[in-house]
N, C-alpha and C positions, 0 to 999 in steps of 0.2 A: 291411131285404126279406130271407124267407126263403131258406136254403139251395135250395129248390126252384125258385125266380126261379133266384137261381145257376145253376142246373145248368142251365135251360131255358136261358136264355142261352148258356152256354156251347157248348149241342148245337148251338146256332142257328149260331153263329158257325163250328164247325167244320163246317158244312155237312149237318147229323143235323136238319132241319127235323120231317120226320112220325112223329118221336117222340112214343106217343103212350101211356097207361094205360088198358090196354084192358077187360083180365080179371084178375080176383083169383083166385088159387091159394088151392089147399084150406089153411088155418090158415096164411096168408101175412097178413105186417100191412098193416094197409090204408093207401091212400094219404093225402099229411099233404096237406088245403082249403091252399089259398093264394089268394090274391086275385091274378090275373095282369094286367098292364100293358095298358090296350089299345092298341094300334098307333095311332102318331101319324100326319098327313095326309100326311106327307113323312116316309117311313121312313128310320129312319137306318142306314145299311150296319154290318150286324151286324160288322165289323171293328174301327170307330170306337166302338160302344157293349161292346164286351168291354174295349176300352182304356181307355173309361170307367170301368168296373167297378173294374180292376186299380188303375188310380192313386187313383182316389175311392173306396178298401176304406174300411165305416164302422168306425170305433173301438169297441173293445171297451168292452162296458157297464160294466164294474166290473174294476179291474185286481188281477189275481189278485198271490197272493203269491210264490206262484212258476210263472215260464209255461214249462208242458212242451214238448220239442223239436216241431216239425212232424214229423207221418209223412209215408215215406217216399212213403204214396199223393198225398199234397195234396203234398208237392214234385214228385214224376212231374204231378201234372197242372197246377200252373201254370209248372213248363218245358215241356212240349206244347204247352200255346196259346199261350207267347211264343215258340215254333218257330214257328207258324203264321203269329205276325203279324212276323217275322222279325224282331226285337229280342229275340233272346237275349242276354244278360246275360256278361258278361267272367266274373262266379263262375259260371256257368252253362256256357258254351262253354267252359271252361279248366279243367282239373283244377289246386285249390290249389297252389300251387306250397310245399312244404316250406322251409323253412329250412333246409342241411345244419350240423347242429349243430357249434360250430368245433371244430375238436381240441385238444384242449389242447397248448400250448406249450410246450416242454419246459423244465423250468427252466434258468435260466443258469450254468454251470457256473463258478466262483469260478476267478482266473486267479492263480497263484501272483507273485508282484513279482520283478521281476527281483534279484539279490543281489549286490552286489561291492563293492568297496575302492579309493580309488586314491589317488595320493598326485602332487603339482603344484608344480611352481617356476618363476617367472618369471624368464626371463633381461633382463637391463638393463629390464626392465617391456616389453620387446618381444613377446618369443617365451614359449609358454609350454610346458614340456617337461613330459607328461603320463603316466603309472608304472602301471601295471597292479597292487594291493596296496598294502603298507604297502613302501617304500622304507627298508634297513636305514641302517648304518654305513658300513657297503664302497661297498653303491651310493652313497651320497651323493657318498664320494669319488671313484669314477670317474666318477660323472657331472663333477665339479667338475676332474677329470686331463684328459678329454674337452674340457671347456669351453675350457680353458687349452691345450691342443696345437693347438686346433685355431684359437687367438685369440678366442674369443667372449667376450664380454664379462671380457675379462681373469683367467677362473680363478675370481672370485668366486663364488657363488651365495645366494640368498639364504636361509630358511629354511623348509622341506619344510612343505605343508598336504596334508594328509588329509582323503579325505572318504569317507562310506560309503553304498550306500544299499541299502535305503532306510532313510531318516536314525531313525525308529523302529523298531521290528517291532510287528509285528500292528496298524500304521497305520490302515490303509485297504484294501479289497480295490480294485483299479482293475481297471477293464475290459480295457484295453490295457496290458499293464506296460511292454512298450516303450516306446511313445509317452509315458508319465509319468516312467520312468528318463531321458528323453532330458531333456524338462522340467527336472526336476530337478536333473542335469548344467550345462543351460545356462545354468537361475538360479543356481548353484553360482559357476560362473567367472565367470558377469555381474555378482554382488554384490559378488563379491570384488576385480575390476579394477573397478568403480566406489570401490568403499571404498581403494584402492590407486594408484588413476589409472595404470592401467595403458593403454597404448595396443596393444594386439595384434594382430599381423599375422601370424604364424602357430602351428603346432601342432606340437611336434615326439614324434612317438607312439612311444614305445619298448612293443615289445610286438607287434610284428607278425609275429612267428614261437613266439609263445608258446600250449601249449594247455591252460592253470589255467584254472579257471570264471572266475574275474576276469580275465583277459586276452580269454576269447572274449565275454565279456558283455558288461566296456565294445567291445571293439568294434565289436558290433553296434550300440551307445550312441551311437558318433562318425558309424557310419554314415557313411563316408570311401570316395568316389563321384567318381572320376579325380584323384586328390589335393586332395579337396576335403571336409571335414565339414560335413555339410549341418545338423548340430546346431547345431553352431558358425558354422556359415556362416566357416569359415577357410580356408586351405590348410593343408595337413597335410605333413611331412616323416617317413615312416615309417623305425624303425631296428629290429634284433632287443632285446630286454631285455637291461636290466643282468645279471640274472642269465648271460644267457646270455652275453657278454662277458666274463665274471667268468672263466668257466671256459673260454673257449676261443680260442685264441690267434689261428686262423684268423679266427673270425669277427668281432675286430679289426683285422686286418690285411686283411679284407673289405669291412669300413666305411668305411676309410679313405678311397677315394676319394672316398666319396658323403661323408665329414664334410666331407670338403679343400672341396668344389663349394657346400655346405650355408653354410662361411665365410664366402665369394664375394660369399651375401645379406649378410651382417651390415653393420648402417649403420657408416661410421666416422664417428667424432666429428667434429665442426670444429675447426681448427687457427687459431690466428691468427698469422700472417706476421710477423714482424717482419723 
């Protein structure tokens, strides 16, 4: 079907039926000749004929290598016809929604891991005495004397264990340094308890008053809330650091009532009565 016939169908569907080429202007191109289909006995409504033309468009005779984009005039004509039919597609009725370009997320900043050292002594296989930093000889003697004066474990103490976090420098870049440190301390103490067959019942935390980096970091790692360590899931008894007690007689006197009350919780060994 030639473009002239299609044009006539469009005009008829739009209600322009009286159009005809009557005169030829000077120097105008003559109207192309075409074959006009005879009107059938039962005429089909123009709307249905036009819809059939839109749905049954003829395939191109030869597939071009590159299909040029449709002209604005052709798109406007098609849109106008579909608007008359009341079947405007979403593509023409709604503006194309351009997806917003995703905002490039900022590169995550690597957090530095917590760095601290701790010393621990297990008293009688039941109470774990935890100290920030590395205990020197004088602090170890003071701890033994305190336990002897309070009647805890007879004053004899096992060898001190040391722990450093992180265990290796530049080993990893944790997403949550605090959580990583808590898991590391928990694994260290749990492993030692399993190897030594400890039955831990309480944590003695010496360093509640200290402000050095080891004490501050370890205090966060133990996560003490209402006298309970959330990290180790054990009750916590808190006291000043041993270094403070070494250099302050008042600190020792103030600690004695709490130390005496602590000694009341020390389990008494069973005795055979004769």
